[in-house]
Structure formats: structure tokens, C-alpha cells
A tleap script that builds the chain and sets N, CA, C and O, in Angstrom:
source leaprc.protein.ff14SB
mol = sequence {
  NMET ASN LYS ILE LEU VAL ALA LEU VAL SER
  GLY LEU PHE ALA ALA GLY VAL PHE ALA ALA
  ALA SER ALA PRO ALA ALA ALA LYS VAL GLU
  ALA LYS ALA GLU ALA LYS ALA ALA PRO ALA
  LYS ALA MET PRO ALA ALA ASP LYS ALA SER
  ALA ALA ALA LYS LYS ALA ALA LYS LYS ALA
  ALA ASP LYS ALA SER ALA ALA CLYS
}
set mol.1.N position { 13.735 0.706 -62.232 }
set mol.1.CA position { 14.259 0.572 -60.885 }
set mol.1.C position { 13.726 1.695 -59.977 }
set mol.1.O position { 13.383 1.462 -58.817 }
set mol.2.N position { 13.664 2.904 -60.527 }
set mol.2.CA position { 13.174 4.036 -59.734 }
set mol.2.C position { 11.703 3.846 -59.337 }
set mol.2.O position { 11.300 4.201 -58.229 }
set mol.3.N position { 10.902 3.277 -60.263 }
set mol.3.CA position { 9.495 3.065 -59.959 }
set mol.3.C position { 9.330 2.052 -58.826 }
set mol.3.O position { 8.455 2.205 -57.973 }
set mol.4.N position { 10.162 1.034 -58.822 }
set mol.4.CA position { 10.096 0.024 -57.753 }
set mol.4.C position { 10.488 0.653 -56.417 }
set mol.4.O position { 9.854 0.401 -55.393 }
set mol.5.N position { 11.528 1.465 -56.441 }
set mol.5.CA position { 11.976 2.132 -55.220 }
set mol.5.C position { 10.901 3.083 -54.694 }
set mol.5.O position { 10.664 3.137 -53.487 }
set mol.6.N position { 10.255 3.823 -55.575 }
set mol.6.CA position { 9.181 4.731 -55.178 }
set mol.6.C position { 8.021 3.935 -54.601 }
set mol.6.O position { 7.431 4.353 -53.604 }
set mol.7.N position { 7.682 2.811 -55.193 }
set mol.7.CA position { 6.583 1.988 -54.706 }
set mol.7.C position { 6.900 1.436 -53.320 }
set mol.7.O position { 6.021 1.399 -52.458 }
set mol.8.N position { 8.140 1.007 -53.092 }
set mol.8.CA position { 8.532 0.480 -51.781 }
set mol.8.C position { 8.490 1.565 -50.707 }
set mol.8.O position { 7.986 1.337 -49.608 }
set mol.9.N position { 9.013 2.731 -51.024 }
set mol.9.CA position { 9.037 3.827 -50.050 }
set mol.9.C position { 7.612 4.288 -49.734 }
set mol.9.O position { 7.279 4.522 -48.572 }
set mol.10.N position { 6.778 4.418 -50.757 }
set mol.10.CA position { 5.405 4.851 -50.495 }
set mol.10.C position { 4.631 3.773 -49.737 }
set mol.10.O position { 3.760 4.100 -48.930 }
set mol.11.N position { 4.924 2.519 -49.975 }
set mol.11.CA position { 4.287 1.428 -49.234 }
set mol.11.C position { 4.683 1.454 -47.768 }
set mol.11.O position { 3.840 1.250 -46.893 }
set mol.12.N position { 5.945 1.702 -47.494 }
set mol.12.CA position { 6.400 1.809 -46.101 }
set mol.12.C position { 5.767 3.017 -45.412 }
set mol.12.O position { 5.396 2.953 -44.241 }
set mol.13.N position { 5.650 4.109 -46.148 }
set mol.13.CA position { 5.019 5.308 -45.588 }
set mol.13.C position { 3.549 5.022 -45.257 }
set mol.13.O position { 3.067 5.410 -44.193 }
set mol.14.N position { 2.846 4.353 -46.155 }
set mol.14.CA position { 1.437 4.029 -45.919 }
set mol.14.C position { 1.295 3.085 -44.727 }
set mol.14.O position { 0.359 3.227 -43.941 }
set mol.15.N position { 2.200 2.132 -44.582 }
set mol.15.CA position { 2.142 1.206 -43.448 }
set mol.15.C position { 2.382 1.951 -42.136 }
set mol.15.O position { 1.752 1.653 -41.122 }
set mol.16.N position { 3.287 2.908 -42.163 }
set mol.16.CA position { 3.551 3.700 -40.957 }
set mol.16.C position { 2.359 4.552 -40.567 }
set mol.16.O position { 2.040 4.670 -39.384 }
set mol.17.N position { 1.702 5.145 -41.545 }
set mol.17.CA position { 0.517 5.962 -41.268 }
set mol.17.C position { -0.606 5.092 -40.718 }
set mol.17.O position { -1.302 5.490 -39.784 }
set mol.18.N position { -0.783 3.920 -41.288 }
set mol.18.CA position { -1.829 3.014 -40.808 }
set mol.18.C position { -1.549 2.565 -39.376 }
set mol.18.O position { -2.466 2.511 -38.556 }
set mol.19.N position { -0.301 2.246 -39.069 }
set mol.19.CA position { 0.049 1.806 -37.716 }
set mol.19.C position { -0.153 2.932 -36.701 }
set mol.19.O position { -0.611 2.689 -35.585 }
set mol.20.N position { 0.183 4.145 -37.087 }
set mol.20.CA position { 0.019 5.282 -36.177 }
set mol.20.C position { -1.455 5.590 -35.950 }
set mol.20.O position { -1.839 6.007 -34.857 }
set mol.21.N position { -2.277 5.389 -36.961 }
set mol.21.CA position { -3.699 5.689 -36.833 }
set mol.21.C position { -4.413 4.639 -35.990 }
set mol.21.O position { -5.382 4.961 -35.304 }
set mol.22.N position { -3.957 3.397 -36.028 }
set mol.22.CA position { -4.646 2.347 -35.279 }
set mol.22.C position { -4.109 2.201 -33.857 }
set mol.22.O position { -4.720 1.491 -33.057 }
set mol.23.N position { -3.010 2.832 -33.515 }
set mol.23.CA position { -2.431 2.710 -32.179 }
set mol.23.C position { -3.322 3.316 -31.088 }
set mol.23.O position { -3.474 2.680 -30.046 }
set mol.24.N position { -3.915 4.494 -31.256 }
set mol.24.CA position { -4.771 5.041 -30.194 }
set mol.24.C position { -5.991 4.169 -29.902 }
set mol.24.O position { -6.419 4.080 -28.751 }
set mol.25.N position { -6.551 3.532 -30.913 }
set mol.25.CA position { -7.708 2.670 -30.697 }
set mol.25.C position { -7.328 1.476 -29.842 }
set mol.25.O position { -8.087 1.066 -28.964 }
set mol.26.N position { -6.157 0.921 -30.096 }
set mol.26.CA position { -5.694 -0.215 -29.309 }
set mol.26.C position { -5.421 0.210 -27.870 }
set mol.26.O position { -5.658 -0.565 -26.943 }
set mol.27.N position { -4.931 1.417 -27.673 }
set mol.27.CA position { -4.660 1.906 -26.325 }
set mol.27.C position { -5.968 2.083 -25.553 }
set mol.27.O position { -6.011 1.819 -24.351 }
set mol.28.N position { -7.029 2.525 -26.222 }
set mol.28.CA position { -8.320 2.699 -25.563 }
set mol.28.C position { -8.874 1.355 -25.099 }
set mol.28.O position { -9.421 1.251 -24.001 }
set mol.29.N position { -8.732 0.322 -25.941 }
set mol.29.CA position { -9.226 -1.007 -25.589 }
set mol.29.C position { -8.471 -1.526 -24.374 }
set mol.29.O position { -9.075 -2.099 -23.467 }
set mol.30.N position { -7.153 -1.332 -24.346 }
set mol.30.CA position { -6.348 -1.772 -23.212 }
set mol.30.C position { -6.737 -1.005 -21.944 }
set mol.30.O position { -6.806 -1.589 -20.863 }
set mol.31.N position { -6.986 0.282 -22.072 }
set mol.31.CA position { -7.350 1.092 -20.914 }
set mol.31.C position { -8.688 0.640 -20.336 }
set mol.31.O position { -8.851 0.602 -19.116 }
set mol.32.N position { -9.650 0.296 -21.196 }
set mol.32.CA position { -10.948 -0.170 -20.714 }
set mol.32.C position { -10.800 -1.497 -19.986 }
set mol.32.O position { -11.401 -1.700 -18.930 }
set mol.33.N position { -10.003 -2.400 -20.543 }
set mol.33.CA position { -9.806 -3.699 -19.908 }
set mol.33.C position { -9.099 -3.529 -18.576 }
set mol.33.O position { -9.418 -4.221 -17.608 }
set mol.34.N position { -8.148 -2.622 -18.520 }
set mol.34.CA position { -7.399 -2.369 -17.291 }
set mol.34.C position { -8.310 -1.758 -16.227 }
set mol.34.O position { -8.189 -2.079 -15.045 }
set mol.35.N position { -9.208 -0.892 -16.640 }
set mol.35.CA position { -10.119 -0.250 -15.690 }
set mol.35.C position { -11.087 -1.267 -15.097 }
set mol.35.O position { -11.433 -1.179 -13.919 }
set mol.36.N position { -11.525 -2.229 -15.901 }
set mol.36.CA position { -12.422 -3.258 -15.396 }
set mol.36.C position { -11.701 -4.168 -14.400 }
set mol.36.O position { -12.286 -4.590 -13.403 }
set mol.37.N position { -10.436 -4.468 -14.673 }
set mol.37.CA position { -9.687 -5.392 -13.836 }
set mol.37.C position { -9.200 -4.734 -12.549 }
set mol.37.O position { -8.987 -5.425 -11.553 }
set mol.38.N position { -9.022 -3.429 -12.548 }
set mol.38.CA position { -8.484 -2.741 -11.373 }
set mol.38.C position { -9.534 -2.666 -10.275 }
set mol.38.O position { -10.708 -2.433 -10.560 }
set mol.39.N position { -9.131 -2.861 -9.025 }
set mol.39.CA position { -10.086 -2.723 -7.924 }
set mol.39.C position { -10.469 -1.264 -7.722 }
set mol.39.O position { -9.746 -0.362 -8.148 }
set mol.40.N position { -11.582 -1.037 -7.085 }
set mol.40.CA position { -12.039 0.330 -6.843 }
set mol.40.C position { -11.069 1.034 -5.911 }
set mol.40.O position { -10.568 0.442 -4.955 }
set mol.41.N position { -10.812 2.292 -6.196 }
set mol.41.CA position { -9.888 3.066 -5.369 }
set mol.41.C position { -10.583 3.468 -4.075 }
set mol.41.O position { -11.802 3.638 -4.028 }
set mol.42.N position { -9.785 3.615 -3.038 }
set mol.42.CA position { -10.323 4.013 -1.745 }
set mol.42.C position { -10.825 5.447 -1.804 }
set mol.42.O position { -10.285 6.272 -2.541 }
set mol.43.N position { -11.846 5.735 -1.035 }
set mol.43.CA position { -12.409 7.080 -0.984 }
set mol.43.C position { -11.453 8.006 -0.246 }
set mol.43.O position { -10.891 7.607 0.774 }
set mol.44.N position { -11.254 9.211 -0.721 }
set mol.44.CA position { -10.446 10.175 0.037 }
set mol.44.C position { -11.085 10.466 1.383 }
set mol.44.O position { -12.288 10.280 1.565 }
set mol.45.N position { -10.277 10.921 2.319 }
set mol.45.CA position { -10.747 11.158 3.682 }
set mol.45.C position { -11.897 12.165 3.718 }
set mol.45.O position { -12.834 12.002 4.501 }
set mol.46.N position { -11.837 13.188 2.890 }
set mol.46.CA position { -12.891 14.203 2.882 }
set mol.46.C position { -14.217 13.588 2.443 }
set mol.46.O position { -15.266 13.916 2.998 }
set mol.47.N position { -14.178 12.705 1.456 }
set mol.47.CA position { -15.397 12.054 0.997 }
set mol.47.C position { -15.952 11.123 2.065 }
set mol.47.O position { -17.167 11.028 2.241 }
set mol.48.N position { -15.062 10.432 2.780 }
set mol.48.CA position { -15.507 9.550 3.856 }
set mol.48.C position { -16.197 10.356 4.945 }
set mol.48.O position { -17.246 9.951 5.448 }
set mol.49.N position { -15.617 11.494 5.313 }
set mol.49.CA position { -16.207 12.333 6.354 }
set mol.49.C position { -17.557 12.870 5.895 }
set mol.49.O position { -18.501 12.932 6.682 }
set mol.50.N position { -17.652 13.253 4.647 }
set mol.50.CA position { -18.911 13.768 4.105 }
set mol.50.C position { -19.976 12.676 4.117 }
set mol.50.O position { -21.127 12.932 4.474 }
set mol.51.N position { -19.597 11.462 3.730 }
set mol.51.CA position { -20.540 10.353 3.725 }
set mol.51.C position { -20.998 10.040 5.149 }
set mol.51.O position { -22.173 9.750 5.371 }
set mol.52.N position { -20.082 10.097 6.110 }
set mol.52.CA position { -20.433 9.838 7.504 }
set mol.52.C position { -21.373 10.921 8.031 }
set mol.52.O position { -22.307 10.621 8.775 }
set mol.53.N position { -21.136 12.159 7.655 }
set mol.53.CA position { -22.003 13.260 8.095 }
set mol.53.C position { -23.407 13.104 7.511 }
set mol.53.O position { -24.397 13.365 8.194 }
set mol.54.N position { -23.494 12.682 6.253 }
set mol.54.CA position { -24.803 12.472 5.629 }
set mol.54.C position { -25.561 11.351 6.327 }
set mol.54.O position { -26.768 11.450 6.545 }
set mol.55.N position { -24.838 10.273 6.681 }
set mol.55.CA position { -25.483 9.162 7.374 }
set mol.55.C position { -26.008 9.616 8.733 }
set mol.55.O position { -27.128 9.277 9.118 }
set mol.56.N position { -25.192 10.385 9.460 }
set mol.56.CA position { -25.597 10.866 10.777 }
set mol.56.C position { -26.810 11.783 10.673 }
set mol.56.O position { -27.713 11.705 11.505 }
set mol.57.N position { -26.843 12.640 9.677 }
set mol.57.CA position { -27.971 13.555 9.495 }
set mol.57.C position { -29.238 12.778 9.164 }
set mol.57.O position { -30.318 13.104 9.658 }
set mol.58.N position { -29.107 11.754 8.332 }
set mol.58.CA position { -30.264 10.952 7.976 }
set mol.58.C position { -30.779 10.189 9.196 }
set mol.58.O position { -31.986 10.080 9.412 }
set mol.59.N position { -29.852 9.668 9.981 }
set mol.59.CA position { -30.225 8.937 11.197 }
set mol.59.C position { -30.969 9.851 12.149 }
set mol.59.O position { -31.987 9.457 12.717 }
set mol.60.N position { -30.479 11.062 12.330 }
set mol.60.CA position { -31.130 12.035 13.227 }
set mol.60.C position { -32.517 12.404 12.701 }
set mol.60.O position { -33.460 12.545 13.481 }
set mol.61.N position { -32.643 12.557 11.397 }
set mol.61.CA position { -33.936 12.888 10.814 }
set mol.61.C position { -34.917 11.741 10.989 }
set mol.61.O position { -36.098 11.962 11.261 }
set mol.62.N position { -34.426 10.509 10.832 }
set mol.62.CA position { -35.280 9.344 11.028 }
set mol.62.C position { -35.751 9.245 12.485 }
set mol.62.O position { -36.908 8.917 12.749 }
set mol.63.N position { -34.842 9.532 13.426 }
set mol.63.CA position { -35.195 9.509 14.848 }
set mol.63.C position { -36.246 10.568 15.163 }
set mol.63.O position { -37.191 10.316 15.911 }
set mol.64.N position { -36.073 11.740 14.593 }
set mol.64.CA position { -36.994 12.844 14.845 }
set mol.64.C position { -38.385 12.522 14.277 }
set mol.64.O position { -39.400 12.821 14.906 }
set mol.65.N position { -38.422 11.925 13.114 }
set mol.65.CA position { -39.717 11.604 12.515 }
set mol.65.C position { -40.374 10.433 13.245 }
set mol.65.O position { -41.601 10.355 13.302 }
set mol.66.N position { -39.578 9.525 13.800 }
set mol.66.CA position { -40.132 8.383 14.550 }
set mol.66.C position { -40.656 8.839 15.904 }
set mol.66.O position { -41.595 8.236 16.423 }
set mol.67.N position { -40.086 9.877 16.487 }
set mol.67.CA position { -40.492 10.370 17.796 }
set mol.67.C position { -41.823 11.117 17.734 }
set mol.67.O position { -42.509 11.248 18.748 }
set mol.68.N position { -42.183 11.596 16.572 }
set mol.68.CA position { -43.436 12.388 16.441 }
set mol.68.C position { -44.621 11.523 16.490 }
set mol.68.O position { -45.746 12.012 16.397 }
savepdb mol mol.pdb
quit
């Protein structure tokens, strides 16, 4: 009887260890799927201003090179 009880307890322990080890992998798969499905986040205001400044600088440089 003791051997059966030991086998059951060790089997439950092994199942718990296996479930805990495979849980992070499943979370990574869900996170990847969620990232693909989520729409792109809006750019922060500072990034928008920086992008606008870069566009303006490029436009001015193009105008200057076209005027030569």
C-alpha cells in the first residue's frame, strides 16, 4: 500500500513540474499571437514632432539642391 501511495504522490509531483515548465512556453505563443493581432500603437508626441522636423529639413535640403 505504501508503494502505491508513493507512486501516486511522485506521479502528481512530476505532473506538476511538467505543467509548470510548459506554462511559460504557452504564454510566449499567446503573447506573439496577441502582438500580431494588436494594431500599431500611436506615436508619442515627441516622436511625431521629431519626424515632422526631419521631413521639413529634408524638404529644405531638396529645395536648396534644386535651386542650385
